[in-house]
ROZA-787595 format. One line per field, with one value per residue: y, x, z of N, C-alpha, C in turn. Coordinates in steps of 0.02 Angstrom, whole numbers, plus 50000, padded with zeros to 5 digits. Example, Ala and Ser with C-alpha at 12.3 -4.5 7.8 and 13.67 -1.06 7.14 Angstrom:
BEGIN
n_py: [49716,49888]
n_px: [50660,50642]
n_pz: [50390,50354]
ca_py: [49775,49947]
ca_px: [50615,50684]
ca_pz: [50390,50357]
c_py: [49835,50002]
c_px: [50660,50645]
c_pz: [50390,50394]
***
This chain:
BEGIN
n_py: [50259,50097,50016,49900,49857,49783,49655,49653,49628,49518,49413,49400,49318,49172,49062,48986,48861,48788,48611,48520,48436,48297,48224,48075,48035,48086,48235,48420,48447,48567,48627,48560,48609,48764,48738,48722,48821,48916,48862,48876,49002,49061,49014,49117,49133,49227,49225,49161,49020,48962,48825,48798,48688,48606,48603,48503,48566,48515,48417,48472,48526,48659,48739,48664,48735,48860,48887,48864,48977,49059,49023,49023,49176,49224,49151,49202,49324,49475,49469,49422,49421,49338,49244,49181,49039,49014,48949,48840,48855,49013,49092,49030,49040,49175,49191,49130,49237,49336,49302,49288,49417,49477,49392,49436,49417,49472,49443,49346,49192,49138,48967,48858,48843,48711,48654,48562,48628,48778,48943,49077,49206,49161,49125,49267,49324,49255,49263,49395,49425,49359,49452,49571,49573,49596,49715,49767,49662,49593,49496,49351,49245,49072,48989,48853,48797,48776,48853,48976,49139,49279,49403,49374,49378,49513,49584,49548,49618,49742,49773,49752,49820,49758,49639,49580,49491,49327,49163,49051,48899,48825,48684,48745,48851,48939,48956,49008,49143,49205,49220,49295,49422,49469,49477,49567,49605,49686,49740,49641,49522,49381,49229,49077,48949,48805,48768,48748,48643,48698,48836,48895,48900,48992,49104,49140,49198,49298,49269,49308,49251,49113,48962,48853,48672,48593,48676,48666,48561,48569,48722,48831,48770,48800,48939,48967,48942,49044,49144,49139,49145,49275,49336,49305,49202,49085,48959,48903,48911,48798,48711,48691,48636,48508,48451,48435,48357,48228,48206,48293,48234,48109,48182,48208,48092,47974,48062,48171,48111,48060,48208,48290,48188,48144,48253,48256,48136,48161,48249,48187,48088,48171,48189,48273,48313,48191,48053,48048,48056,48129,48027,48087,48054,47941,47852,47829,47675,47553,47550,47660,47749,47732,47771,47902,47956,47932,48029,48149,48121,48147,48275,48338,48315,48401]
n_px: [48782,48793,48925,48957,49099,49204,49143,49120,49243,49289,49245,49292,49385,49472,49347,49302,49238,49205,49209,49102,49156,49130,49094,49120,49011,48918,48900,48914,49074,49154,49265,49343,49306,49332,49469,49499,49431,49543,49644,49625,49629,49756,49801,49790,49672,49531,49376,49254,49125,49013,48915,48883,48866,48984,48998,48881,48753,48611,48615,48629,48567,48465,48492,48644,48671,48675,48764,48883,48889,48917,49019,49131,49129,49175,49290,49370,49359,49348,49453,49420,49277,49120,49025,48872,48779,48610,48450,48309,48125,48037,48028,48116,48238,48257,48239,48370,48471,48432,48501,48615,48659,48657,48743,48878,48910,48948,48884,48772,48745,48612,48552,48518,48358,48251,48128,48034,47967,48012,47988,48051,47992,47948,48086,48148,48073,48074,48214,48212,48129,48202,48339,48269,48235,48356,48436,48559,48650,48784,48701,48708,48650,48649,48670,48605,48514,48496,48375,48369,48373,48486,48402,48328,48416,48445,48329,48311,48444,48408,48296,48346,48468,48573,48600,48744,48831,48848,48838,48881,48858,48819,48845,48910,49019,48984,48847,48858,48923,48847,48737,48786,48827,48695,48651,48741,48874,48974,48899,48879,48974,49045,49059,49139,49064,49085,49211,49377,49407,49344,49355,49465,49404,49287,49330,49388,49262,49228,49207,49285,49309,49308,49228,49274,49310,49407,49508,49499,49581,49722,49771,49867,49869,49748,49763,49861,49813,49720,49807,49866,49765,49723,49829,49799,49869,49855,49911,49982,49874,49818,49919,49893,49776,49801,49862,49765,49667,49642,49591,49495,49412,49372,49292,49182,49125,48999,48881,48927,48924,49013,49076,49085,49122,49270,49367,49342,49386,49529,49558,49548,49655,49766,49769,49668,49528,49403,49329,49189,49033,48858,48720,48625,48734,48904,49040,49203,49249,49377,49465,49474,49488,49618,49673,49640,49717,49845,49859,49861,49982,50054,50039,50093,50231,50270]
n_pz: [47924,47884,47782,47763,47725,47800,47792,47670,47618,47677,47624,47510,47507,47581,47644,47774,47843,47982,48053,48162,48298,48394,48546,48633,48682,48598,48607,48573,48572,48646,48698,48598,48468,48496,48491,48351,48293,48332,48273,48124,48134,48181,48064,47977,47928,47907,47887,47939,47944,48055,48079,47940,47802,47810,47942,47962,47972,47991,48055,48171,48334,48377,48486,48496,48390,48416,48507,48439,48355,48465,48523,48414,48387,48511,48527,48403,48430,48368,48275,48140,48024,48057,48002,48003,48000,47943,47937,47876,47913,47905,48028,48102,48043,48065,48183,48217,48144,48222,48337,48302,48279,48401,48461,48421,48285,48105,48006,47917,47836,47723,47720,47587,47524,47585,47541,47427,47324,47260,47194,47109,47149,47274,47321,47338,47422,47527,47572,47585,47705,47798,47784,47810,47947,48006,47969,48017,48003,47861,47741,47656,47531,47498,47347,47288,47168,47018,46972,47000,46963,46903,46879,46996,47104,47095,47100,47244,47302,47280,47370,47486,47544,47645,47599,47545,47465,47383,47393,47278,47220,47122,46996,46878,46800,46677,46673,46811,46770,46694,46772,46883,46820,46757,46894,46936,46940,47012,47123,47201,47326,47257,47295,47265,47306,47300,47345,47333,47208,47101,47137,47019,46906,46941,46988,46855,46812,46881,47026,47193,47294,47395,47469,47606,47657,47661,47711,47864,47878,47801,47810,47755,47628,47558,47568,47508,47367,47361,47363,47226,47149,47157,47124,46980,46933,46867,46841,46948,47047,46990,47007,47151,47148,47074,47190,47292,47215,47243,47370,47373,47282,47339,47430,47354,47297,47261,47265,47337,47479,47564,47601,47723,47807,47766,47791,47919,47952,47905,48009,48114,48075,48105,48222,48290,48322,48349,48225,48240,48162,48134,48081,47924,47873,47886,47955,47885,47779,47817,47730,47657,47766,47779,47653,47655,47771,47713,47614,47713,47758,47652,47616,47739,47724,47639]
ca_py: [50200,50023,50003,49834,49843,49753,49603,49618,49618,49453,49377,49389,49256,49101,49078,48938,48799,48729,48559,48505,48409,48266,48183,47979,48034,48120,48294,48446,48443,48635,48642,48554,48654,48806,48747,48702,48865,48946,48842,48921,49090,49052,48996,49163,49140,49298,49217,49074,49015,48911,48807,48786,48634,48568,48584,48477,48610,48490,48354,48506,48550,48728,48749,48663,48790,48937,48887,48852,49044,49105,48996,49070,49234,49212,49140,49245,49405,49528,49436,49372,49422,49285,49231,49118,48987,49010,48912,48810,48916,49093,49103,48986,49070,49253,49177,49116,49280,49400,49272,49285,49478,49494,49351,49481,49407,49523,49425,49269,49152,49098,48907,48856,48823,48636,48639,48542,48681,48839,48974,49131,49246,49149,49121,49307,49337,49203,49288,49449,49405,49364,49506,49623,49580,49598,49764,49770,49617,49565,49444,49322,49176,49014,48957,48792,48781,48828,48900,49047,49198,49352,49439,49372,49410,49588,49600,49548,49668,49793,49774,49748,49842,49724,49588,49595,49440,49288,49097,49023,48844,48769,48679,48782,48909,48971,48982,49064,49191,49253,49253,49362,49496,49479,49515,49620,49595,49742,49755,49573,49499,49330,49177,49011,48895,48737,48746,48733,48619,48760,48908,48929,48919,49039,49171,49173,49218,49348,49259,49350,49229,49034,48931,48787,48618,48584,48720,48629,48502,48610,48798,48843,48745,48841,49015,48982,48947,49104,49197,49119,49156,49337,49363,49277,49152,48996,48878,48920,48891,48722,48658,48673,48601,48454,48423,48410,48354,48158,48220,48316,48190,48063,48198,48222,48034,47962,48136,48196,48058,48080,48255,48303,48120,48133,48305,48223,48071,48193,48277,48116,48070,48222,48192,48356,48286,48116,48047,48021,48108,48107,48023,48028,48031,47888,47830,47783,47616,47564,47550,47723,47765,47724,47824,47984,47956,47938,48098,48182,48121,48156,48348,48358,48302,48449]
ca_px: [48749,48846,48922,48975,49163,49237,49104,49125,49321,49302,49193,49328,49447,49464,49276,49314,49164,49217,49186,49074,49185,49072,49135,49111,48935,48895,48886,48978,49133,49147,49344,49408,49279,49378,49536,49501,49431,49588,49697,49618,49626,49812,49845,49777,49595,49486,49292,49227,49053,48992,48816,48885,48853,49035,48994,48827,48704,48558,48617,48642,48500,48462,48551,48719,48693,48682,48836,48927,48903,48954,49097,49168,49127,49235,49378,49405,49393,49358,49507,49391,49224,49096,48962,48837,48751,48540,48398,48254,48071,48066,48027,48175,48289,48242,48270,48446,48493,48442,48537,48673,48678,48652,48805,48912,48924,48940,48855,48731,48737,48570,48567,48468,48288,48245,48067,48030,47941,48036,47989,48092,47985,47946,48153,48145,48021,48105,48263,48206,48094,48278,48364,48243,48243,48434,48468,48625,48718,48773,48666,48737,48620,48702,48628,48637,48477,48503,48324,48371,48431,48508,48359,48289,48461,48449,48276,48338,48466,48362,48247,48384,48554,48622,48613,48798,48862,48815,48880,48867,48869,48785,48922,48904,49042,48965,48783,48878,48955,48787,48704,48821,48822,48645,48620,48776,48945,49003,48852,48868,49046,49021,49095,49134,49021,49097,49285,49450,49412,49286,49387,49498,49361,49226,49382,49408,49220,49202,49213,49320,49318,49289,49222,49311,49302,49473,49545,49516,49645,49780,49743,49904,49848,49672,49781,49927,49774,49696,49859,49882,49704,49726,49877,49793,49923,49810,49947,50004,49824,49822,49970,49876,49720,49816,49888,49708,49614,49626,49553,49409,49365,49348,49220,49129,49095,48926,48849,48962,48901,49069,49087,49104,49163,49327,49384,49352,49442,49574,49581,49568,49731,49809,49736,49637,49479,49383,49299,49116,48985,48795,48675,48630,48818,48926,49106,49227,49258,49445,49528,49464,49536,49708,49682,49666,49787,49909,49841,49880,50054,50094,50042,50138,50300,50262]
ca_pz: [47888,47877,47716,47755,47702,47819,47790,47589,47628,47714,47589,47466,47533,47604,47691,47807,47873,48025,48063,48226,48331,48450,48603,48646,48693,48539,48626,48552,48598,48644,48692,48549,48434,48493,48474,48285,48261,48339,48226,48076,48146,48195,48007,47942,47905,47929,47883,47956,47961,48094,48066,47868,47783,47834,48011,47996,47993,47982,48118,48248,48370,48388,48548,48463,48325,48449,48541,48387,48344,48523,48538,48365,48401,48572,48504,48350,48464,48328,48222,48096,48029,48084,47930,48050,47946,47959,47886,47892,47880,47909,48089,48136,48015,48080,48250,48207,48123,48280,48399,48270,48285,48472,48483,48386,48217,48074,47930,47905,47765,47726,47678,47527,47571,47575,47510,47378,47283,47272,47155,47090,47183,47344,47346,47355,47486,47574,47589,47600,47754,47832,47783,47842,48016,48041,47933,48033,47981,47806,47718,47603,47515,47451,47313,47251,47137,46943,46945,47049,46908,46903,46902,47070,47154,47080,47145,47307,47339,47277,47409,47558,47538,47673,47549,47498,47447,47359,47379,47216,47212,47054,46954,46802,46786,46618,46702,46859,46744,46666,46844,46917,46776,46782,46956,46968,46961,47078,47172,47258,47321,47232,47334,47247,47332,47275,47350,47310,47151,47064,47110,46992,46842,46947,46981,46793,46775,46921,47086,47208,47370,47399,47535,47617,47724,47682,47759,47927,47874,47795,47798,47709,47535,47536,47576,47432,47318,47364,47341,47161,47109,47174,47061,46920,46936,46839,46818,47010,47053,46970,47055,47206,47125,47068,47235,47336,47190,47255,47431,47359,47253,47392,47468,47301,47279,47289,47269,47418,47541,47623,47607,47793,47847,47730,47835,48001,47953,47890,48051,48156,48071,48128,48305,48308,48343,48342,48179,48237,48122,48125,48029,47892,47855,47901,47946,47809,47790,47848,47676,47640,47809,47749,47582,47679,47802,47660,47581,47759,47756,47589,47641,47800,47700,47588]
c_py: [50156,50023,49948,49833,49816,49682,49589,49592,49524,49395,49361,49359,49193,49106,49010,48900,48758,48663,48561,48446,48373,48224,48104,47978,48083,48206,48325,48451,48534,48661,48628,48601,48709,48799,48725,48764,48915,48914,48868,48991,49111,49055,49066,49181,49188,49289,49147,49084,48947,48900,48820,48716,48569,48553,48532,48503,48556,48442,48413,48534,48622,48751,48731,48718,48868,48934,48877,48939,49073,49094,49033,49128,49246,49203,49169,49322,49455,49510,49419,49410,49344,49274,49166,49076,49005,48980,48880,48850,48955,49109,49088,49019,49137,49223,49190,49179,49332,49356,49290,49362,49498,49443,49378,49451,49459,49523,49352,49241,49114,49014,48906,48821,48754,48619,48621,48591,48747,48900,49037,49176,49234,49144,49192,49352,49298,49233,49369,49479,49415,49419,49570,49644,49588,49651,49781,49728,49619,49512,49411,49246,49118,48985,48891,48769,48825,48870,48951,49096,49246,49405,49443,49398,49477,49611,49606,49609,49737,49821,49771,49754,49783,49641,49591,49547,49383,49216,49065,48939,48784,48766,48698,48834,48945,48995,49040,49129,49247,49274,49310,49427,49510,49509,49579,49618,49621,49734,49685,49560,49426,49259,49107,48969,48822,48721,48755,48704,48672,48809,48930,48951,48987,49104,49184,49210,49287,49325,49285,49307,49151,49002,48868,48738,48604,48614,48706,48594,48558,48692,48825,48821,48790,48919,49009,48974,49012,49151,49193,49146,49234,49357,49339,49247,49100,48934,48859,48871,48813,48680,48646,48610,48516,48407,48396,48369,48271,48161,48248,48289,48124,48103,48206,48148,48016,48026,48175,48171,48071,48130,48287,48257,48130,48179,48281,48168,48085,48227,48237,48088,48099,48226,48263,48342,48207,48114,48042,48104,48078,48086,48097,48017,47985,47882,47802,47726,47606,47573,47636,47776,47771,47758,47913,47987,47961,47999,48142,48180,48148,48253,48370,48348,48357,48495]
c_px: [48803,48865,48953,49040,49193,49207,49133,49199,49326,49286,49246,49392,49418,49403,49294,49246,49193,49188,49143,49094,49125,49116,49107,49049,48888,48865,48954,49027,49161,49225,49375,49367,49326,49447,49535,49482,49522,49641,49682,49636,49710,49863,49831,49706,49573,49413,49288,49139,49038,48907,48829,48882,48919,49043,48914,48778,48636,48555,48625,48568,48509,48486,48623,48718,48708,48743,48892,48959,48933,49024,49151,49187,49174,49307,49395,49409,49396,49412,49492,49314,49192,49026,48906,48803,48669,48495,48352,48199,48090,48074,48090,48238,48314,48273,48349,48484,48488,48478,48607,48706,48701,48720,48864,48942,48913,48879,48826,48734,48655,48559,48504,48406,48268,48176,48063,48007,47961,48036,48027,48074,47968,48031,48165,48116,48057,48184,48267,48168,48164,48317,48335,48225,48316,48465,48550,48674,48714,48746,48707,48693,48656,48623,48652,48575,48474,48455,48320,48397,48443,48468,48325,48326,48464,48389,48284,48388,48455,48320,48280,48447,48590,48631,48681,48856,48805,48850,48856,48878,48830,48836,48905,48935,49014,48899,48807,48908,48899,48738,48736,48827,48749,48616,48672,48835,48966,48939,48861,48956,49009,49076,49094,49112,49036,49177,49312,49435,49379,49322,49418,49452,49306,49277,49357,49328,49179,49206,49272,49359,49291,49283,49269,49288,49381,49527,49555,49573,49700,49765,49795,49894,49802,49710,49819,49880,49736,49742,49868,49823,49702,49777,49856,49847,49889,49862,49966,49945,49817,49864,49932,49811,49737,49834,49813,49658,49586,49576,49480,49379,49340,49291,49163,49105,49014,48870,48876,48938,48954,49095,49124,49154,49241,49362,49384,49391,49528,49606,49590,49632,49788,49816,49708,49573,49442,49346,49226,49075,48909,48775,48642,48708,48829,48998,49132,49240,49342,49497,49525,49498,49613,49726,49688,49710,49859,49912,49889,49954,50096,50094,50084,50206,50317,50338]
c_pz: [47877,47799,47700,47736,47726,47786,47703,47592,47631,47681,47539,47473,47551,47652,47719,47846,47925,48051,48144,48252,48382,48480,48593,48672,48643,48553,48582,48582,48611,48650,48625,48485,48428,48471,48386,48268,48269,48288,48149,48087,48148,48110,47963,47919,47941,47916,47907,47953,47985,48069,47989,47860,47811,47907,48015,48012,48014,48027,48163,48279,48379,48435,48527,48424,48361,48478,48504,48360,48406,48529,48483,48369,48456,48557,48444,48400,48428,48273,48166,48091,48016,48038,47975,47997,47993,47919,47905,47881,47914,47972,48141,48104,48050,48140,48264,48205,48176,48328,48358,48298,48359,48500,48463,48320,48172,48004,47945,47841,47770,47687,47635,47552,47546,47547,47454,47312,47306,47198,47163,47149,47263,47370,47377,47399,47542,47619,47616,47688,47816,47850,47814,47907,48048,48000,47957,48006,47901,47795,47664,47591,47481,47430,47261,47195,47080,46934,46960,46983,46935,46929,46975,47111,47142,47132,47236,47345,47301,47334,47496,47535,47599,47649,47512,47468,47410,47350,47342,47214,47169,47011,46886,46791,46730,46641,46750,46820,46710,46720,46870,46869,46768,46842,46969,46977,47034,47135,47238,47269,47303,47252,47295,47299,47339,47293,47308,47227,47098,47080,47072,46922,46867,46978,46917,46778,46824,47003,47130,47286,47356,47467,47553,47665,47717,47714,47832,47932,47854,47769,47742,47633,47515,47526,47507,47371,47318,47333,47254,47103,47122,47123,46996,46901,46923,46844,46901,47056,47044,46987,47131,47217,47123,47139,47296,47291,47216,47334,47420,47318,47286,47423,47421,47281,47298,47298,47327,47471,47589,47635,47676,47828,47832,47779,47889,47987,47944,47959,48116,48154,48106,48197,48325,48327,48319,48270,48167,48208,48140,48076,48001,47845,47884,47903,47886,47832,47807,47778,47668,47698,47792,47693,47618,47734,47773,47635,47635,47755,47716,47588,47690,47761,47645,47618]
***
């Protein structure tokens, strides 16, 4: 019986969300994608989420999402755990999870349901249907809805032993602490789903890993924060926090309108991929491009 030891360990780490680079014809650039994944792996990243929100999940076609999973598995070559993003209606999510299993991924992250009417009971059933279809895979719900309570997560875990972690992205560390304890602090691996700026507060409350889009740009900085948090060295973690704050606040402006845009702009400044992004996101105006380039130069000079 799979105890998911390797998958659980990978979640208690920096969980990188690779970007989806597009070429001049708005096609997924497979070669650049693999190069970006390789850069993460070479920096020591051991958990990768193709088809996450930083991957522009909702703007990718089903075929592009399948390709991203396949390319990530191939590039990792067993050197990292792959946590493939799946979602939308149940049949589509199940089909994507089955494909991820067949492609060689060890886990799936289930995107937050986008249905306007979500009940706690319906949330449990949605995830149960997906998890039951792929009992060999670790399953990680992505929670952005504060209406989901610890009791709902506990019921899902009781029904599905392969639900091994939770990516928690409600911006409230007090609520996170309560939900994690009500659900089972040790039963699940708790991943801080709001990235580095929230990671210190969420680690203090029980998280042991965090997701990151920033890691695409400066993987060594994200790993530095992880090491500080693992050591319980919160002053050192906050030094990293101060360094990345201007960049992450740019991403968070206007209800995170430029969350992915800023990351791609930074990668463009480094010459690693084009800045192209799909609607409903948009490229940065010139003044903000210069701001991002200046931040990247500062990081390179460290």
